[in-house]
Backbone bond lengths (Angstrom), bond angles and torsions (degrees), N, CA, C in turn:
res aa  C-N    CA-C-N  psi(-1)  N-CA   C-N-CA  omega(-1)  CA-C   N-CA-C  phi
1 M - - - 1.504 - - 1.588 110.75 -
2 L 1.312 112.20 14.21 1.458 116.27 179.83 1.524 105.57 -108.28
3 S 1.339 117.16 149.39 1.432 119.84 170.79 1.559 110.73 -72.67
4 T 1.270 110.43 167.09 1.515 115.23 176.75 1.504 112.77 -52.39
5 R 1.342 111.99 -50.08 1.453 116.72 -178.21 1.626 110.51 -63.41
6 E 1.284 117.16 -46.30 1.378 120.25 179.26 1.592 113.32 -58.67
7 A 1.386 117.77 -41.58 1.380 125.97 176.67 1.501 110.12 -59.03
8 R 1.383 119.57 -42.35 1.365 122.84 179.54 1.561 114.52 -67.40
9 I 1.296 114.93 -39.46 1.432 123.61 177.47 1.596 107.45 -67.68
10 D 1.278 115.95 -46.20 1.505 121.23 -177.35 1.516 109.74 -63.61
11 K 1.296 122.09 -33.71 1.414 123.11 176.81 1.481 114.29 -55.27
12 K 1.349 115.34 -36.73 1.475 122.16 177.00 1.468 114.64 -85.18
13 T 1.361 117.03 -45.26 1.419 124.52 -172.72 1.558 120.73 -103.25
14 K 1.350 114.03 -15.29 1.482 120.50 -176.48 1.573 109.69 54.89
15 E 1.340 112.98 30.34 1.442 117.10 -179.12 1.481 118.88 -74.80
16 Y 1.354 114.70 -21.82 1.505 119.91 -173.70 1.500 111.31 -108.72
17 R 1.290 123.86 -29.04 1.473 124.21 -167.73 1.494 113.39 -67.11
18 F 1.327 115.43 -26.51 1.490 121.16 177.32 1.576 113.49 -101.51
19 N 1.322 116.20 4.53 1.451 119.07 -178.74 1.581 108.10 -79.23
20 I 1.228 116.07 84.37 1.521 122.60 -174.46 1.512 111.72 -59.94
21 E 1.317 113.52 -44.95 1.471 119.09 174.15 1.565 117.48 -52.23
22 L 1.294 113.55 -49.46 1.430 124.04 -179.91 1.545 108.04 -61.39
23 L 1.308 115.72 -53.43 1.475 120.10 -175.19 1.520 110.85 -67.66
24 A 1.378 118.42 -38.18 1.531 119.45 177.63 1.502 108.73 -62.18
25 G 1.363 116.01 -43.78 1.431 122.90 178.23 1.530 113.59 -55.17
26 R 1.311 117.46 -33.50 1.448 123.73 -178.92 1.623 105.72 -78.10
27 L 1.235 115.62 -43.81 1.483 120.15 177.09 1.572 111.82 -61.75
28 L 1.344 115.26 -36.01 1.446 119.35 -179.91 1.591 107.70 -73.70
29 M 1.328 117.48 -36.53 1.523 118.70 170.12 1.457 113.81 -53.98
30 I 1.352 121.64 -41.19 1.392 127.31 177.85 1.498 111.35 -68.31
31 T 1.334 115.60 -48.53 1.473 123.62 179.72 1.603 104.72 -57.41
32 D 1.271 117.51 -52.48 1.560 119.83 -173.57 1.556 108.05 -64.10
33 A 1.315 118.98 -39.89 1.484 120.91 178.29 1.575 110.61 -57.83
34 M 1.385 113.24 -45.40 1.411 119.34 -176.17 1.620 109.00 -73.11
35 S 1.303 117.34 -24.85 1.462 122.68 175.25 1.570 111.86 -71.60
36 Q 1.343 116.91 -21.39 1.427 122.34 179.68 1.577 111.27 -102.05
37 N 1.321 117.23 -8.53 1.472 118.52 179.21 1.548 112.16 -75.55
38 E 1.287 116.18 135.75 1.485 121.02 -177.93 1.575 113.41 -48.10
39 F 1.381 114.11 -44.90 1.426 120.65 -175.12 1.579 115.91 -79.63
40 T 1.340 115.29 -25.48 1.424 117.35 -175.91 1.648 113.17 -117.31
41 K 1.268 116.60 3.16 1.441 115.50 -173.90 1.536 114.51 -65.89
42 S 1.332 120.35 -17.38 1.442 120.62 177.27 1.527 114.95 -94.78
43 F 1.310 114.34 2.40 1.400 120.96 -178.15 1.473 112.85 -77.80
44 K 1.307 117.33 148.12 1.520 128.34 167.27 1.435 105.45 -98.11
45 F 1.232 121.06 153.85 1.519 124.93 -174.96 1.527 108.62 -122.64
46 G 1.437 108.88 143.70 1.353 122.14 166.72 1.442 113.90 -125.61
47 Y 1.327 119.58 133.23 1.439 121.87 -177.03 1.452 114.31 -112.76
48 F 1.297 120.78 143.87 1.401 127.82 176.36 1.561 110.68 -109.84
49 G 1.189 124.43 117.67 1.470 131.65 -175.56 1.522 112.02 -121.65
50 S 1.240 118.71 136.34 1.450 124.19 167.72 1.625 108.43 -119.07
51 S 1.267 110.31 144.11 1.464 116.05 176.62 1.495 108.80 56.82
52 T 1.365 113.79 -125.77 1.451 122.18 -178.13 1.557 111.73 -61.61
53 G 1.317 113.74 -32.49 1.472 116.33 177.36 1.555 116.50 -59.09
54 T 1.301 112.73 -27.31 1.536 113.03 174.39 1.380 113.66 -69.06
55 A 1.346 128.24 -34.97 1.374 135.85 170.42 1.520 107.13 -54.41
56 V 1.338 114.13 -59.31 1.487 121.88 -178.63 1.515 108.37 -53.58
57 A 1.202 121.02 -50.75 1.548 123.45 -178.10 1.485 112.36 -59.15
58 I 1.362 118.12 -41.45 1.486 120.59 178.85 1.506 111.56 -70.32
59 K 1.384 113.87 -42.78 1.520 114.86 176.38 1.453 112.37 -57.71
60 A 1.380 120.56 -39.60 1.494 124.12 179.73 1.545 111.09 -71.10
61 A 1.359 115.37 -37.11 1.513 116.83 -177.85 1.520 108.51 -68.86
62 V 1.282 120.78 -34.93 1.441 123.02 -179.59 1.603 106.93 -59.34
63 K 1.257 116.16 -34.11 1.498 119.57 -175.55 1.499 111.76 -88.09
64 R 1.304 121.75 -16.52 1.399 124.83 -178.77 1.614 108.17 -134.98
65 P 1.280 118.40 62.54 1.467 117.81 -172.40 1.496 113.64 -68.55
66 S 1.314 116.93 -27.36 1.536 119.55 177.94 1.516 115.95 -77.35
67 R 1.357 114.77 -13.49 1.470 119.02 179.80 1.488 113.72 -109.33
68 I 1.311 118.24 -40.69 1.607 125.46 -179.54 1.536 101.08 -96.43
69 I 1.315 114.78 95.84 1.521 119.58 -176.63 1.544 111.71 -98.88
70 T 1.224 121.25 -8.13 1.499 116.78 175.43 1.607 109.52 -157.31
71 I 1.238 112.34 153.41 1.441 123.10 -176.62 1.603 107.26 -138.76
72 V 1.383 112.23 132.51 1.455 120.63 172.05 1.549 107.15 -111.90
73 S 1.325 117.49 130.15 1.368 122.35 176.50 1.447 117.71 -115.38
74 R 1.330 118.38 134.59 1.533 117.73 170.01 1.475 108.79 -117.61
75 S 1.313 117.53 116.93 1.553 123.83 179.36 1.516 106.74 55.10
76 G 1.314 120.83 48.82 1.457 125.64 -176.47 1.510 111.85 -65.42
77 R 1.376 115.86 139.49 1.400 122.82 175.10 1.481 111.89 -85.54
78 L 1.359 120.07 63.35 1.381 127.58 -171.68 1.601 109.94 -65.12
79 D 1.336 115.90 -19.09 1.499 119.89 178.16 1.515 112.40 -70.15
80 L 1.341 118.23 -13.98 1.440 120.94 171.84 1.495 118.77 -77.13
81 L 1.333 116.71 -6.49 1.417 125.49 -175.67 1.584 111.26 -98.94
82 D 1.271 114.61 142.61 1.499 123.59 171.63 1.602 108.43 -75.68
83 S 1.308 115.03 152.30 1.455 117.81 -177.84 1.507 112.90 -60.92
84 D 1.371 120.54 -35.91 1.438 121.40 175.90 1.508 114.86 -56.00
85 S 1.328 119.51 -39.36 1.371 119.81 -178.22 1.590 106.83 -70.05
86 L 1.270 116.08 -38.42 1.597 115.72 -176.69 1.530 105.52 -71.95
87 M 1.358 119.43 -38.21 1.488 117.24 -172.65 1.550 111.29 -75.85
88 N 1.408 111.80 -20.44 1.559 115.05 178.77 1.532 116.25 -99.62
89 L 1.267 118.01 6.41 1.437 122.03 177.90 1.518 108.11 -69.25
90 R 1.396 115.35 121.74 1.494 119.95 178.81 1.556 109.56 -106.40
91 S 1.300 116.96 -12.58 1.462 119.17 179.50 1.510 110.56 -69.21
92 S 1.384 115.84 155.48 1.522 118.21 171.82 1.562 103.79 -69.39
93 I 1.331 115.13 153.71 1.427 119.38 176.02 1.557 111.49 -145.74
94 L 1.350 109.02 138.07 1.456 115.28 173.67 1.519 107.29 -118.53
95 L 1.325 118.85 126.07 1.423 126.19 174.46 1.496 109.64 -105.26
96 M 1.310 116.02 122.27 1.473 123.05 178.05 1.552 103.78 -114.25
97 V 1.374 110.12 125.90 1.480 116.35 -174.87 1.474 107.79 -134.73
98 G 1.378 116.24 135.52 1.468 118.75 172.81 1.437 114.04 -59.31
99 G 1.380 116.38 138.81 1.408 122.01 178.90 1.454 113.72 -65.12
100 N 1.309 120.58 -14.52 1.383 126.70 -178.79 1.543 112.19 -106.55
101 D 1.318 119.97 2.74 1.407 128.87 -174.12 1.584 105.17 -96.91
102 L 1.291 115.92 75.76 1.445 117.34 -174.11 1.489 117.49 -62.89
103 P 1.357 120.37 -40.67 1.396 122.04 178.37 1.564 113.75 -63.47
104 V 1.338 118.53 -36.51 1.455 119.21 -179.86 1.540 108.54 -84.20
105 I 1.368 120.39 -23.03 1.497 115.72 173.79 1.549 107.81 -70.86
106 D 1.271 122.89 -38.03 1.367 127.29 179.02 1.609 111.40 -60.52
107 T 1.315 117.13 -52.75 1.415 122.63 -178.05 1.585 105.77 -68.65
108 S 1.312 121.35 -39.69 1.487 118.90 -178.09 1.467 110.98 -68.09
109 N 1.417 123.16 -34.99 1.363 123.25 169.36 1.473 118.20 -57.50
110 K 1.382 115.70 -43.45 1.429 120.89 173.30 1.527 114.30 -62.91
111 V 1.248 117.23 -39.94 1.457 123.82 -176.82 1.534 108.37 -68.90
112 M 1.307 121.00 -41.01 1.481 125.34 178.55 1.495 108.26 -50.38
113 K 1.275 119.00 -37.32 1.455 123.17 -177.55 1.502 114.44 -70.61
114 K 1.359 112.67 -20.98 1.590 118.32 179.27 1.506 114.27 -92.62
115 L 1.376 115.93 -12.70 1.468 116.43 -173.67 1.540 110.75 -89.03
116 N 1.320 112.93 60.47 1.483 120.09 -178.04 1.440 115.91 -67.64
117 K 1.389 117.73 -29.35 1.443 122.72 -171.07 1.609 110.28 -100.25
118 A 1.269 114.78 -5.00 1.430 118.85 174.95 1.510 115.89 -58.06
119 Y 1.297 117.52 134.92 1.465 121.44 -176.53 1.512 108.26 -57.57
120 S 1.267 118.73 -43.50 1.495 123.25 173.61 1.564 104.74 -154.28
121 K 1.283 113.66 153.22 1.426 118.86 179.72 1.577 110.16 -145.61
122 K 1.345 115.01 141.28 1.443 118.58 -179.52 1.585 108.24 -154.98
123 M 1.287 109.58 138.70 1.499 116.18 175.93 1.538 106.98 -119.67
124 I 1.375 110.41 133.40 1.484 115.29 -179.26 1.531 104.81 -123.72
125 L 1.350 115.71 128.97 1.458 123.06 170.22 1.597 111.69 -90.72
126 I 1.319 113.79 125.52 1.456 117.93 179.75 1.563 105.83 -94.89
127 P 1.298 117.26 106.26 1.427 120.01 178.56 1.553 115.33 -55.51
128 G 1.301 116.04 132.91 1.489 119.76 176.70 1.520 115.21 84.02
129 A 1.337 116.60 0.13 1.543 119.12 -172.36 1.575 103.51 -101.21
130 T 1.333 113.98 148.68 1.465 124.33 172.19 1.460 104.93 -104.65
131 H 1.405 113.93 -173.48 1.432 121.64 -171.81 1.578 114.24 -58.35
132 L 1.306 117.26 -36.64 1.435 121.74 179.03 1.549 118.94 -90.10
133 F 1.288 112.33 -8.39 1.497 119.57 179.38 1.536 109.68 61.25
134 A 1.233 118.04 38.53 1.451 124.57 -173.95 1.504 111.38 -83.19
135 E 1.314 117.06 -14.00 1.450 123.11 179.02 1.539 110.06 -62.26
136 P 1.356 118.37 149.41 1.447 123.22 -173.43 1.526 107.94 -58.79
137 G 1.418 115.47 133.35 1.440 120.59 177.26 1.485 118.51 78.01
138 K 1.364 119.68 -9.96 1.432 120.07 -174.15 1.542 113.40 -83.41
139 I 1.275 123.52 -31.98 1.398 120.30 171.67 1.502 114.40 -68.16
140 E 1.388 115.38 -32.85 1.511 118.98 179.47 1.556 104.58 -69.01
141 Q 1.285 118.68 -35.34 1.555 122.19 179.52 1.545 102.58 -63.45
142 I 1.231 119.49 -48.04 1.483 123.42 -177.57 1.590 108.77 -53.07
143 G 1.351 115.06 -50.41 1.334 124.32 179.46 1.511 116.29 -55.42
144 R 1.295 116.79 -42.47 1.503 124.00 175.59 1.494 111.81 -63.48
145 I 1.314 113.19 -50.68 1.441 117.68 -176.59 1.541 109.36 -65.93
146 A 1.289 116.13 -46.57 1.434 120.69 -179.42 1.486 112.96 -57.80
147 S 1.346 119.81 -48.10 1.446 123.24 -177.79 1.540 110.04 -67.23
148 G 1.382 117.93 -34.86 1.476 116.25 173.19 1.495 114.46 -65.09
149 W 1.306 118.94 -42.39 1.381 120.94 176.00 1.504 118.16 -62.84
150 L 1.402 113.74 -43.44 1.539 118.90 172.30 1.495 109.22 -59.18
151 R 1.306 118.41 -52.84 1.419 122.67 -177.18 1.547 108.37 -51.87
152 D 1.261 119.93 -57.49 1.456 120.98 -177.10 1.520 111.19 -62.58
153 S 1.349 122.30 -43.38 1.463 124.41 -178.13 1.504 107.15 -60.72
154 L 1.351 115.52 -53.20 1.471 118.75 -169.29 1.553 109.94 -72.36
155 S 1.280 120.58 -16.25 1.464 125.49 -179.89 1.580 109.97 -91.60
156 G 1.331 118.12 -12.79 1.380 125.69 -177.75 1.516 115.39 84.94
157 K 1.332 116.32 25.23 1.410 119.66 175.76 1.441 113.04 -81.32
């Protein structure tokens, strides 16, 4: 979601990769464009985010609650969000966290208590997985769980 120039600068300064407002704004530009497209204007959206991408998806969903109805997170950097964003999220959300990713487990448990307005919320610990889910079969497990959640959420189940 960065321009070539921004990516080059970010490689040295890390100035853009954690700019949640900037990245959420870009995700919203895409969402808004799809909302005006003849073929996609009736769609509801679900976003999958990992790490920083989770914070970006949540920030965007808070601003477009009627369009972005669900979020799936893998090892989300929820610590990058302000409390207002978490407390005002109305979309459903699934947090998938590696069972061996203790810092993210701790943060995710705290965040679950703040998601009072979320349509639905669930946290799943994936046993034997670390932050990147690089262990054999873990990323495939994430794919199966995420696709099921998105299918059910977007179909209104």
